[in-house]
C-alpha positions in Angstrom: -18.6 79.1 18.5 -16.3 78.7 21.4 -16.1 75.3 23.1 -17.0 77.3 26.3 -19.9 79.0 24.7 -23.4 78.4 26.5 -26.1 79.8 25.0 -27.9 80.4 28.3 -25.4 82.9 29.4 -26.5 86.3 28.8 -24.4 89.6 29.6 -25.7 92.1 32.2 -24.6 95.1 29.9 -25.5 94.5 26.2 -23.2 96.2 23.8 -23.6 97.8 20.4 -20.8 96.0 18.5 -19.6 96.7 14.8 -17.7 93.9 13.4 -15.4 95.1 10.4 -13.8 92.4 8.3 -12.5 92.2 4.8 -14.3 88.7 4.2 -17.5 87.3 5.9 -19.0 83.8 5.1 -20.8 82.9 3.1 -20.2 86.2 1.4 -16.6 86.0 0.6 -14.0 83.8 1.9 -10.3 83.0 1.5 -9.7 81.5 5.0 -10.5 81.2 8.6 -11.1 85.0 8.9 -14.2 84.6 7.0 -15.5 81.6 9.2 -15.0 83.6 12.4 -16.7 86.8 10.9 -19.7 84.8 9.8 -20.3 82.8 12.9 -19.1 85.3 15.7 -22.0 87.8 15.3 -24.8 85.2 15.7 -23.0 84.1 19.0 -22.8 87.7 20.5 -26.3 88.2 19.5 -27.4 85.3 21.4 -25.5 86.4 24.4 -27.5 89.8 24.4 -25.4 92.1 22.2 -26.8 94.2 19.4 -24.2 93.3 16.6 -23.8 94.7 13.0 -21.0 93.7 10.2 -19.3 95.8 7.5 -17.1 94.4 4.7 -16.4 95.3 1.0 -18.8 94.8 -1.7 -17.0 92.4 -3.6 -17.9 90.9 -7.0 -20.9 88.3 -6.4 -22.0 89.1 -2.6 -25.4 89.6 -3.8 -25.7 86.0 -4.5 -26.1 85.4 -1.2 -29.1 87.5 -0.4 -31.0 90.6 -1.5 -29.3 93.9 -1.0 -30.7 97.3 -0.4 -29.0 100.8 -0.2 -28.5 102.0 3.2 -26.7 105.2 2.1 -26.5 106.0 -1.6 -23.4 108.4 -1.2 -20.3 108.1 0.9 -17.5 110.4 0.4 -14.0 109.1 1.6 -10.8 111.2 1.5 -8.0 109.2 -0.4 -5.2 111.7 0.2 -5.9 115.3 -1.5 -8.9 113.8 -3.4 -12.4 112.6 -2.4 -13.7 109.1 -3.7 -17.2 108.4 -3.5 -18.9 105.0 -2.7 -22.2 103.7 -1.5 -23.2 101.5 1.5 -25.5 98.6 0.9 -27.4 96.4 3.4 -28.2 92.7 3.7 -28.8 90.2 6.2 -26.7 87.5 7.6 -28.2 84.5 9.6 -30.4 85.3 12.2 -31.4 88.6 10.5 -28.1 90.4 11.9 -27.7 93.4 9.6 -24.3 93.2 7.4 -23.2 96.4 5.3 -21.3 96.4 2.1 -19.1 99.4 1.2 -19.5 99.5 -2.6 -17.0 100.8 -4.9 -16.5 98.9 -8.3 -13.1 100.1 -9.2 -11.8 98.8 -5.9 -13.9 95.7 -5.3 -15.6 94.4 -8.3 -12.7 92.0 -9.3 -12.3 88.4 -9.8 -10.3 87.8 -6.3 -10.3 89.4 -2.9 -6.7 90.5 -2.5 -4.7 89.5 -5.7 -4.5 86.8 -8.6 -2.0 84.6 -10.0 0.5 87.2 -10.4 0.6 88.5 -7.0 -1.4 91.1 -4.8 -3.1 93.7 -6.5 -0.8 96.6 -6.5 -3.7 98.9 -5.2 -4.6 97.2 -2.1 -3.1 99.9 0.1 -5.4 102.5 -1.6 -8.4 99.7 -1.7 -8.1 99.1 2.2 -7.6 102.9 3.1 -10.9 103.4 1.4 -12.3 100.5 3.5 -11.3 101.6 6.6 -11.9 105.4 6.3 -15.1 104.5 4.6 -16.1 102.4 7.5 -16.0 105.4 9.9 -17.7 107.6 7.2 -20.5 104.9 7.1 -21.1 105.0 10.8 -21.3 108.7 10.5 -23.9 108.3 7.8 -26.1 105.6 9.3 -26.7 107.6 12.7 -26.2 104.2 14.4 -23.1 104.5 16.8 -21.3 101.2 18.1 -19.9 101.0 21.5 -17.2 98.9 20.2 -15.7 98.4 16.7 -14.2 94.7 16.4 -11.5 95.2 13.6 -10.0 92.1 12.0 -6.4 91.8 10.6 -4.6 94.5 8.7 -7.3 95.2 6.3 -9.4 96.9 8.9 -6.4 98.0 11.1 -6.3 101.8 10.1 -9.8 101.9 11.6 -8.5 102.3 15.5 -5.7 104.5 14.2 -8.3 106.9 12.6 -10.6 107.0 15.7 -7.7 107.8 18.0 -6.2 110.5 15.5 -8.4 111.9 13.1 -11.5 111.3 14.8 -10.5 111.7 18.2 -12.6 114.7 18.7 -15.5 113.8 16.6 -18.8 113.8 18.7 -20.3 110.8 16.6 -17.5 108.3 16.7 -14.7 109.8 19.0 -15.5 107.7 21.9 -15.9 104.4 20.2 -13.8 101.5 21.8 -11.7 99.1 19.6 -10.6 95.6 19.7 -8.3 94.4 17.1 -8.0 90.5 16.4 -5.0 89.2 14.9 -5.9 86.1 12.9 -2.4 85.6 11.1 0.6 87.9 12.0 2.2 87.2 8.9 -0.1 89.1 6.9 0.4 92.9 7.7 -0.3 95.2 5.1 3.2 96.7 4.5 3.3 99.2 1.7 6.1 101.5 0.6 6.2 104.7 2.4 5.3 106.9 -0.6 1.7 105.6 0.2 1.6 107.4 3.6 0.1 110.7 2.3 -3.2 108.6 0.7 -4.2 107.7 4.4 -4.5 111.4 5.4 -2.6 110.9 8.4 0.3 113.0 9.4 3.8 112.3 8.9 4.4 112.5 12.3 2.8 109.0 12.8 5.4 107.5 10.4 7.8 106.7 13.0 8.9 103.4 14.7 6.3 104.2 17.7 3.7 104.5 14.9 3.0 103.2 11.6 6.6 102.8 10.3 7.9 99.6 10.0 11.6 99.1 8.4 10.9 102.2 5.9 7.3 100.9 5.2 3.8 102.0 5.9 2.4 99.0 8.1 -1.5 98.9 8.6 -1.3 95.9 11.2 1.4 97.7 13.2 -0.9 100.8 13.3 -3.8 98.8 14.5 -1.6 97.0 17.2 -0.4 100.6 18.4 -3.6 102.3 18.7 -6.4 99.7 19.4 -7.9 99.5 23.1 -7.7 95.9 23.3 -5.8 93.2 21.2 -6.8 89.6 20.7 -5.7 86.6 18.8 -6.8 82.9 18.2 -5.4 81.4 21.1 -3.5 81.8 24.5 -0.8 79.9 23.0 -0.4 82.2 19.7 -0.7 85.1 21.9 2.7 84.0 23.5 4.3 82.8 20.5 3.9 86.2 18.6 5.9 87.9 21.4 8.9 85.8 20.4 11.1 86.6 17.6 10.5 83.2 15.9 6.9 84.0 15.6 6.6 87.7 15.8 7.2 88.5 12.4 9.2 91.5 13.2 6.4 92.8 15.4 7.2 91.1 18.8 8.6 94.3 20.3 5.3 96.0 19.7 3.3 92.9 21.1 5.5 92.8 24.2 4.8 96.5 24.6 1.1 95.9 24.6 1.1 92.6 26.4 -1.1 93.9 29.2 -3.7 94.5 26.5 -3.1 91.3 24.5 -5.5 88.2 24.9 -5.7 84.8 23.4 -9.2 83.5 23.1 -9.4 80.2 21.2 -11.2 80.0 17.9 -14.4 77.8 18.1 -16.4 76.3 15.5 -19.9 76.8 14.4 -21.8 73.7 15.4 -24.7 74.2 13.0 -22.3 73.8 10.2 -19.5 71.7 11.5 -21.4 68.7 12.8 -21.0 65.0 10.9 -24.3 64.0 12.7 -26.3 66.6 10.5 -23.7 67.5 7.6 -25.4 67.1 4.1 -22.0 67.3 2.4 -20.5 64.2 3.4 -21.2 60.8 2.2 -22.8 59.6 5.3 -23.4 61.3 8.9 -21.8 59.8 12.0 -21.6 60.7 15.5 -19.6 59.7 18.6 -22.2 57.1 19.5 -22.3 55.8 15.9 -19.2 55.9 13.9 -20.3 53.6 10.9 -20.8 56.4 8.7 -17.1 57.7 9.6 -15.7 54.7 7.7 -18.0 55.1 4.8 -16.4 58.6 4.6 -13.1 57.3 4.8 -13.6 54.8 2.1 -15.1 57.6 -0.2 -12.1 59.8 0.6 -9.6 56.8 -0.5 -11.6 56.2 -3.6 -11.6 60.1 -4.5 -8.0 60.8 -3.6 -6.9 57.4 -5.3 -5.5 55.9 -2.2 -4.9 52.2 -1.7 -8.0 51.0 0.2 -6.3 48.3 2.3 -7.6 49.3 5.6 -4.5 51.7 6.6 -5.0 54.7 8.6 -5.4 57.9 6.7 -3.8 61.0 8.0 -5.5 64.1 6.4 -4.7 67.9 6.9 -6.6 70.7 5.3 -4.4 73.7 5.0 -2.4 76.2 3.0 0.8 75.2 1.8 2.7 77.4 4.1 5.7 77.0 6.5 4.1 78.3 9.5 1.4 75.4 9.1 3.8 73.0 10.4 3.8 70.9 7.2 7.4 70.3 7.8 6.5 68.3 11.2 4.0 66.3 9.3 6.9 65.2 6.7 9.3 64.6 9.8 6.7 62.3 11.6 5.3 60.4 8.8 8.1 57.7 8.9 7.0 56.9 12.6 3.6 57.0 11.8 4.3 54.3 9.0 6.0 52.4 11.6 3.2 52.3 13.9 0.8 51.6 11.4 2.6 48.4 10.2 3.1 47.3 14.0 -0.7 47.5 14.7 -1.9 46.2 11.3 -2.4 42.6 10.4 -1.5 43.7 6.7 1.7 43.1 5.0 4.6 45.2 6.2 5.4 45.7 2.4 2.2 47.7 1.8 3.0 50.8 0.1 2.1 54.3 1.6 0.8 56.9 -0.5 0.2 60.7 -0.4 -2.3 62.4 -2.6 -3.5 66.2 -2.3 -6.2 68.2 -3.7 -6.8 71.9 -4.5 -10.1 73.8 -3.9 -11.9 76.6 -2.2 -15.3 75.0 -1.6 -16.6 73.6 1.5 -16.8 70.3 0.2 -13.6 69.9 -1.7 -13.9 66.0 -1.3 -16.7 63.5 -0.3 -15.0 63.0 3.1 -13.3 66.3 3.8 -13.3 69.9 3.2 -10.9 72.6 2.7 -9.4 75.8 1.4 -6.0 76.0 -0.3 -4.1 79.3 -0.9 -0.6 80.6 -0.5 0.5 82.8 2.6 3.5 84.2 3.7 6.0 83.4 6.4 7.7 85.5 9.1 10.9 85.1 7.5 
Protein backbone atom coordinates (compact mmCIF):
# COMPACT_ATOMS: atom_id res chain seq x y z
CA UNK A 1 0.00 0.00 0.00
CA UNK A 2 2.72 2.46 0.85
CA UNK A 3 5.22 3.43 -1.83
CA UNK A 4 7.92 2.12 0.51
CA UNK A 5 6.15 -1.22 0.94
CA UNK A 6 8.15 -4.29 0.00
CA UNK A 7 6.37 -7.66 -0.13
CA UNK A 8 9.67 -9.35 0.64
CA UNK A 9 9.95 -7.59 4.00
CA UNK A 10 8.54 -9.60 6.90
CA UNK A 11 8.39 -8.70 10.56
CA UNK A 12 10.39 -10.63 13.12
CA UNK A 13 7.57 -10.55 15.67
CA UNK A 14 4.12 -11.02 14.10
CA UNK A 15 1.23 -9.33 15.84
CA UNK A 16 -2.46 -10.04 16.12
CA UNK A 17 -4.14 -6.87 14.87
CA UNK A 18 -7.80 -5.88 14.86
CA UNK A 19 -8.53 -2.96 12.55
CA UNK A 20 -11.75 -1.18 13.52
CA UNK A 21 -13.27 1.17 10.98
CA UNK A 22 -16.70 2.62 10.33
CA UNK A 23 -16.29 1.91 6.61
CA UNK A 24 -14.28 -0.60 4.61
CA UNK A 25 -13.96 -0.95 0.84
CA UNK A 26 -15.80 -2.66 -0.86
CA UNK A 27 -18.49 -3.15 1.80
CA UNK A 28 -19.26 0.50 2.58
CA UNK A 29 -17.56 3.72 1.56
CA UNK A 30 -17.88 7.48 1.73
CA UNK A 31 -14.21 8.41 1.31
CA UNK A 32 -10.56 7.57 1.70
CA UNK A 33 -10.96 5.91 5.10
CA UNK A 34 -12.67 2.97 3.41
CA UNK A 35 -9.85 2.67 0.87
CA UNK A 36 -7.21 2.46 3.61
CA UNK A 37 -9.25 0.07 5.74
CA UNK A 38 -9.82 -2.15 2.74
CA UNK A 39 -6.22 -2.28 1.52
CA UNK A 40 -4.07 -2.09 4.66
CA UNK A 41 -5.08 -5.47 6.17
CA UNK A 42 -3.85 -7.35 3.09
CA UNK A 43 -0.47 -5.63 3.29
CA UNK A 44 -0.16 -6.34 7.01
CA UNK A 45 -0.97 -10.00 6.37
CA UNK A 46 1.71 -10.11 3.68
CA UNK A 47 4.18 -8.73 6.21
CA UNK A 48 3.41 -11.63 8.54
CA UNK A 49 0.79 -10.22 10.92
CA UNK A 50 -2.54 -11.87 11.74
CA UNK A 51 -5.19 -9.30 10.89
CA UNK A 52 -8.93 -9.14 11.33
CA UNK A 53 -11.32 -6.26 10.64
CA UNK A 54 -14.50 -5.04 12.31
CA UNK A 55 -17.11 -2.61 10.99
CA UNK A 56 -20.86 -1.97 11.34
CA UNK A 57 -23.25 -4.09 9.31
CA UNK A 58 -24.75 -1.44 7.10
CA UNK A 59 -27.52 -2.07 4.64
CA UNK A 60 -26.26 -3.97 1.61
CA UNK A 61 -22.89 -5.25 2.86
CA UNK A 62 -24.06 -8.79 2.17
CA UNK A 63 -23.94 -8.03 -1.56
CA UNK A 64 -20.15 -8.32 -1.37
CA UNK A 65 -19.91 -11.82 0.03
CA UNK A 66 -21.49 -14.55 2.11
CA UNK A 67 -21.94 -13.78 5.80
CA UNK A 68 -22.22 -16.24 8.65
CA UNK A 69 -23.10 -15.74 12.31
CA UNK A 70 -20.02 -15.55 14.51
CA UNK A 71 -21.75 -14.52 17.74
CA UNK A 72 -25.57 -14.66 17.75
CA UNK A 73 -26.08 -12.27 20.66
CA UNK A 74 -23.89 -9.44 21.90
CA UNK A 75 -25.19 -7.40 24.81
CA UNK A 76 -23.99 -3.81 24.86
CA UNK A 77 -24.71 -1.38 27.70
CA UNK A 78 -25.99 1.99 26.48
CA UNK A 79 -26.35 4.15 29.54
CA UNK A 80 -28.69 2.42 31.99
CA UNK A 81 -30.11 -0.01 29.45
CA UNK A 82 -28.69 -2.91 27.49
CA UNK A 83 -29.02 -3.23 23.73
CA UNK A 84 -28.57 -6.51 21.89
CA UNK A 85 -26.83 -6.98 18.58
CA UNK A 86 -25.09 -9.77 16.74
CA UNK A 87 -21.71 -10.36 15.14
CA UNK A 88 -21.55 -11.65 11.59
CA UNK A 89 -18.43 -12.82 9.78
CA UNK A 90 -17.31 -12.58 6.16
CA UNK A 91 -14.09 -12.55 4.18
CA UNK A 92 -12.09 -9.78 2.57
CA UNK A 93 -9.59 -10.21 -0.23
CA UNK A 94 -6.99 -12.78 0.66
CA UNK A 95 -9.38 -14.53 3.03
CA UNK A 96 -8.93 -12.00 5.85
CA UNK A 97 -11.78 -12.29 8.37
CA UNK A 98 -14.04 -9.26 8.64
CA UNK A 99 -16.69 -8.96 11.33
CA UNK A 100 -19.89 -6.95 11.06
CA UNK A 101 -21.55 -5.63 14.20
CA UNK A 102 -25.25 -5.90 13.42
CA UNK A 103 -28.09 -3.84 14.84
CA UNK A 104 -30.76 -2.96 12.29
CA UNK A 105 -32.14 0.06 14.12
CA UNK A 106 -28.69 1.65 14.09
CA UNK A 107 -27.23 0.55 10.77
CA UNK A 108 -29.97 -0.58 8.39
CA UNK A 109 -30.27 2.85 6.81
CA UNK A 110 -29.87 4.42 3.36
CA UNK A 111 -26.55 6.09 4.28
CA UNK A 112 -23.70 5.63 6.72
CA UNK A 113 -23.76 8.85 8.74
CA UNK A 114 -26.63 10.99 7.52
CA UNK A 115 -28.76 12.16 4.64
CA UNK A 116 -29.65 15.32 2.80
CA UNK A 117 -30.95 16.98 5.96
CA UNK A 118 -27.71 16.45 7.87
CA UNK A 119 -26.15 13.88 10.18
CA UNK A 120 -28.36 11.28 11.83
CA UNK A 121 -29.51 12.68 15.15
CA UNK A 122 -28.60 9.47 16.99
CA UNK A 123 -25.04 9.16 15.65
CA UNK A 124 -23.70 9.44 19.17
CA UNK A 125 -25.69 6.42 20.30
CA UNK A 126 -24.95 4.50 17.09
CA UNK A 127 -21.19 4.74 17.54
CA UNK A 128 -21.20 4.28 21.30
CA UNK A 129 -22.80 0.96 20.45
CA UNK A 130 -20.13 0.33 17.82
CA UNK A 131 -17.19 1.11 20.13
CA UNK A 132 -18.49 -0.67 23.20
CA UNK A 133 -19.82 -3.49 21.01
CA UNK A 134 -16.38 -3.97 19.45
CA UNK A 135 -14.90 -4.74 22.84
CA UNK A 136 -17.77 -7.04 23.78
CA UNK A 137 -17.26 -8.79 20.43
CA UNK A 138 -13.61 -9.47 21.25
CA UNK A 139 -14.57 -10.95 24.59
CA UNK A 140 -17.18 -13.18 22.94
CA UNK A 141 -14.95 -14.37 20.09
CA UNK A 142 -12.19 -15.76 22.27
CA UNK A 143 -9.61 -14.21 19.90
CA UNK A 144 -7.68 -11.38 21.51
CA UNK A 145 -5.67 -8.97 19.39
CA UNK A 146 -2.43 -7.55 20.69
CA UNK A 147 -3.13 -4.26 18.93
CA UNK A 148 -6.37 -2.50 18.05
CA UNK A 149 -6.10 -0.04 15.18
CA UNK A 150 -8.96 2.45 15.53
CA UNK A 151 -9.75 4.97 12.82
CA UNK A 152 -11.29 8.44 13.17
CA UNK A 153 -13.98 9.51 15.62
CA UNK A 154 -16.38 6.64 14.95
CA UNK A 155 -14.09 4.14 16.73
CA UNK A 156 -12.16 6.59 18.93
CA UNK A 157 -13.99 5.58 22.12
CA UNK A 158 -12.47 2.09 21.92
CA UNK A 159 -9.12 3.24 23.41
CA UNK A 160 -11.04 5.24 26.02
CA UNK A 161 -12.96 2.17 27.14
CA UNK A 162 -9.87 -0.02 27.22
CA UNK A 163 -8.03 2.47 29.46
CA UNK A 164 -10.98 3.02 31.82
CA UNK A 165 -13.88 0.57 32.11
CA UNK A 166 -11.87 -2.41 30.85
CA UNK A 167 -8.44 -1.54 32.25
CA UNK A 168 -8.43 -4.52 34.60
CA UNK A 169 -10.30 -6.95 32.35
CA UNK A 170 -8.21 -10.13 31.90
CA UNK A 171 -9.45 -10.62 28.32
CA UNK A 172 -8.89 -7.17 26.85
CA UNK A 173 -7.15 -5.05 29.46
CA UNK A 174 -3.66 -5.45 27.99
CA UNK A 175 -4.46 -4.61 24.36
CA UNK A 176 -2.36 -1.85 22.81
CA UNK A 177 -4.10 0.87 20.81
CA UNK A 178 -3.32 2.93 17.74
CA UNK A 179 -5.63 5.70 16.53
CA UNK A 180 -5.28 7.00 12.99
CA UNK A 181 -6.56 10.49 12.22
CA UNK A 182 -7.70 10.54 8.61
CA UNK A 183 -9.45 13.91 8.83
CA UNK A 184 -9.27 16.00 11.98
CA UNK A 185 -12.25 18.11 10.96
CA UNK A 186 -14.56 15.18 11.69
CA UNK A 187 -14.55 14.84 15.48
CA UNK A 188 -17.81 13.28 16.63
CA UNK A 189 -18.82 16.16 18.92
CA UNK A 190 -22.18 15.82 20.69
CA UNK A 191 -24.04 17.67 23.42
CA UNK A 192 -22.89 16.89 26.93
CA UNK A 193 -26.19 15.27 27.97
CA UNK A 194 -25.14 12.25 25.88
CA UNK A 195 -22.25 11.55 28.24
CA UNK A 196 -24.20 9.05 30.42
CA UNK A 197 -24.85 6.88 27.34
CA UNK A 198 -21.13 6.16 27.11
CA UNK A 199 -21.12 4.48 30.51
CA UNK A 200 -18.11 6.62 31.44
CA UNK A 201 -18.01 8.73 34.58
CA UNK A 202 -18.41 12.49 34.62
CA UNK A 203 -14.89 12.64 35.99
CA UNK A 204 -13.75 12.12 32.37
CA UNK A 205 -15.81 15.06 31.13
CA UNK A 206 -13.02 17.57 31.71
CA UNK A 207 -10.64 19.59 29.50
CA UNK A 208 -8.08 16.83 30.12
CA UNK A 209 -10.57 14.19 28.97
CA UNK A 210 -13.55 14.09 26.62
CA UNK A 211 -14.90 17.62 27.16
CA UNK A 212 -14.51 20.04 24.26
CA UNK A 213 -16.04 23.50 24.63
CA UNK A 214 -18.94 22.03 26.58
CA UNK A 215 -19.48 19.09 24.25
CA UNK A 216 -18.64 15.39 24.34
CA UNK A 217 -15.89 14.82 21.77
CA UNK A 218 -15.18 11.23 20.66
CA UNK A 219 -12.02 12.02 18.71
CA UNK A 220 -10.51 14.01 21.56
CA UNK A 221 -11.05 11.03 23.84
CA UNK A 222 -9.18 8.82 21.43
CA UNK A 223 -6.34 11.33 21.15
CA UNK A 224 -5.99 11.42 24.92
CA UNK A 225 -6.24 7.69 25.67
CA UNK A 226 -4.65 5.90 22.67
CA UNK A 227 -1.15 4.52 23.15
CA UNK A 228 0.01 5.74 19.74
CA UNK A 229 -1.39 8.30 17.29
CA UNK A 230 -0.93 8.30 13.56
CA UNK A 231 -2.07 10.40 10.65
CA UNK A 232 -1.84 10.33 6.88
CA UNK A 233 1.50 12.10 6.33
CA UNK A 234 4.37 13.68 8.19
CA UNK A 235 3.30 17.08 6.91
CA UNK A 236 -0.25 16.66 8.18
CA UNK A 237 1.09 15.47 11.54
CA UNK A 238 2.87 18.82 11.84
CA UNK A 239 0.01 20.90 10.44
CA UNK A 240 -2.60 19.61 12.86
CA UNK A 241 -0.50 20.87 15.76
CA UNK A 242 -1.13 24.45 14.59
CA UNK A 243 -4.20 26.66 15.17
CA UNK A 244 -4.84 26.87 11.42
CA UNK A 245 -5.25 23.13 10.93
CA UNK A 246 -5.73 21.81 14.47
CA UNK A 247 -9.50 22.31 14.50
CA UNK A 248 -9.30 23.27 18.17
CA UNK A 249 -7.40 20.11 19.13
CA UNK A 250 -3.90 21.42 18.43
CA UNK A 251 -3.16 21.68 22.16
CA UNK A 252 -3.97 18.00 22.72
CA UNK A 253 -1.86 17.01 19.72
CA UNK A 254 1.05 19.15 20.87
CA UNK A 255 0.85 17.45 24.27
CA UNK A 256 0.90 14.01 22.55
CA UNK A 257 3.49 14.95 19.90
CA UNK A 258 5.98 12.33 21.14
CA UNK A 259 3.40 9.66 20.29
CA UNK A 260 2.14 11.27 17.07
CA UNK A 261 3.45 9.88 13.77
CA UNK A 262 2.82 10.60 10.11
CA UNK A 263 2.75 7.72 7.64
CA UNK A 264 1.98 8.62 4.04
CA UNK A 265 -1.17 7.04 2.67
CA UNK A 266 -0.28 4.71 -0.14
CA UNK A 267 -2.41 3.17 -2.84
CA UNK A 268 -3.46 -0.35 -3.65
CA UNK A 269 -1.49 -1.11 -6.80
CA UNK A 270 -3.76 -4.05 -7.58
CA UNK A 271 -6.62 -1.56 -8.07
CA UNK A 272 -5.01 1.71 -9.14
CA UNK A 273 -2.88 0.56 -12.06
CA UNK A 274 -3.82 2.06 -15.45
CA UNK A 275 -1.96 -0.74 -17.19
CA UNK A 276 -4.51 -3.30 -15.95
CA UNK A 277 -7.53 -1.15 -15.07
CA UNK A 278 -10.66 -2.37 -16.84
CA UNK A 279 -12.71 0.67 -15.90
CA UNK A 280 -10.90 3.15 -18.12
CA UNK A 281 -11.29 3.52 -21.88
CA UNK A 282 -7.84 2.24 -22.77
CA UNK A 283 -4.97 1.01 -20.60
CA UNK A 284 -1.64 2.81 -20.54
CA UNK A 285 1.66 2.77 -18.69
CA UNK A 286 4.82 4.83 -18.29
CA UNK A 287 6.26 2.99 -21.27
CA UNK A 288 3.21 3.45 -23.50
CA UNK A 289 1.13 6.60 -23.00
CA UNK A 290 -1.06 6.18 -26.07
CA UNK A 291 -3.97 4.97 -23.98
CA UNK A 292 -3.79 8.03 -21.78
CA UNK A 293 -4.59 10.25 -24.75
CA UNK A 294 -7.64 8.10 -25.46
CA UNK A 295 -8.76 8.47 -21.83
CA UNK A 296 -8.33 12.23 -22.06
CA UNK A 297 -10.43 12.40 -25.22
CA UNK A 298 -13.17 10.30 -23.62
CA UNK A 299 -13.14 12.47 -20.50
CA UNK A 300 -13.42 15.66 -22.60
CA UNK A 301 -16.40 14.21 -24.46
CA UNK A 302 -18.06 13.03 -21.25
CA UNK A 303 -17.67 16.43 -19.58
CA UNK A 304 -18.49 18.34 -22.79
CA UNK A 305 -15.14 20.09 -22.86
CA UNK A 306 -13.70 21.46 -26.08
CA UNK A 307 -11.48 18.83 -27.64
CA UNK A 308 -8.91 21.26 -29.02
CA UNK A 309 -5.79 19.71 -27.53
CA UNK A 310 -5.66 22.01 -24.53
CA UNK A 311 -4.44 20.59 -21.22
CA UNK A 312 -7.09 19.27 -18.87
CA UNK A 313 -6.52 19.79 -15.18
CA UNK A 314 -8.70 17.51 -13.07
CA UNK A 315 -9.34 17.07 -9.38
CA UNK A 316 -11.39 14.40 -7.65
CA UNK A 317 -12.43 15.83 -4.31
CA UNK A 318 -15.14 16.78 -1.91
CA UNK A 319 -16.19 20.41 -2.17
CA UNK A 320 -14.52 21.43 1.06
CA UNK A 321 -12.27 24.37 1.94
CA UNK A 322 -9.64 22.06 3.43
CA UNK A 323 -9.14 20.43 0.02
CA UNK A 324 -7.50 23.57 -1.36
CA UNK A 325 -10.02 24.30 -4.09
CA UNK A 326 -9.46 28.02 -3.49
CA UNK A 327 -5.83 27.49 -4.52
CA UNK A 328 -6.98 25.84 -7.74
CA UNK A 329 -9.12 28.86 -8.58
CA UNK A 330 -6.30 31.26 -7.78
CA UNK A 331 -3.86 29.33 -9.97
CA UNK A 332 -6.16 28.77 -12.95
CA UNK A 333 -5.41 32.13 -14.70
CA UNK A 334 -1.69 31.36 -14.71
CA UNK A 335 -2.40 27.90 -16.10
CA UNK A 336 -4.40 29.49 -18.90
CA UNK A 337 -1.57 31.90 -19.74
CA UNK A 338 0.98 29.07 -19.72
CA UNK A 339 -1.26 27.00 -21.95
CA UNK A 340 -1.55 29.81 -24.49
CA UNK A 341 2.21 30.35 -24.53
CA UNK A 342 2.99 26.68 -25.04
CA UNK A 343 0.26 25.93 -27.56
CA UNK A 344 0.03 26.59 -31.26
CA UNK A 345 -3.73 27.04 -30.92
CA UNK A 346 -5.41 30.41 -30.98
CA UNK A 347 -5.05 32.46 -27.79
CA UNK A 348 -8.75 33.28 -28.12
CA UNK A 349 -9.63 29.68 -27.34
CA UNK A 350 -12.17 29.41 -24.56
CA UNK A 351 -11.25 27.64 -21.31
CA UNK A 352 -14.15 25.78 -19.77
CA UNK A 353 -14.81 24.08 -16.47
CA UNK A 354 -17.03 21.10 -15.84
CA UNK A 355 -17.94 19.01 -12.84
CA UNK A 356 -19.65 15.79 -11.97
CA UNK A 357 -21.12 14.16 -8.87
CA UNK A 358 -20.92 10.53 -7.91
CA UNK A 359 -19.75 7.85 -5.55
CA UNK A 360 -18.79 5.09 -7.95
CA UNK A 361 -15.22 4.03 -8.66
CA UNK A 362 -15.69 4.89 -12.33
CA UNK A 363 -17.53 8.20 -12.33
CA UNK A 364 -16.36 9.06 -15.86
CA UNK A 365 -14.55 7.14 -18.60
CA UNK A 366 -11.27 8.85 -17.77
CA UNK A 367 -11.42 9.51 -14.05
CA UNK A 368 -12.91 8.15 -10.83
CA UNK A 369 -14.12 9.81 -7.71
CA UNK A 370 -16.33 10.42 -4.74
CA UNK A 371 -18.13 13.64 -3.94
CA UNK A 372 -19.62 14.50 -0.55
CA UNK A 373 -19.74 17.30 1.94
CA UNK A 374 -17.13 17.88 4.64
CA UNK A 375 -16.70 20.29 7.52
CA UNK A 376 -13.99 22.86 7.93
CA UNK A 377 -11.93 23.72 10.97
CA UNK A 378 -13.49 27.16 11.34
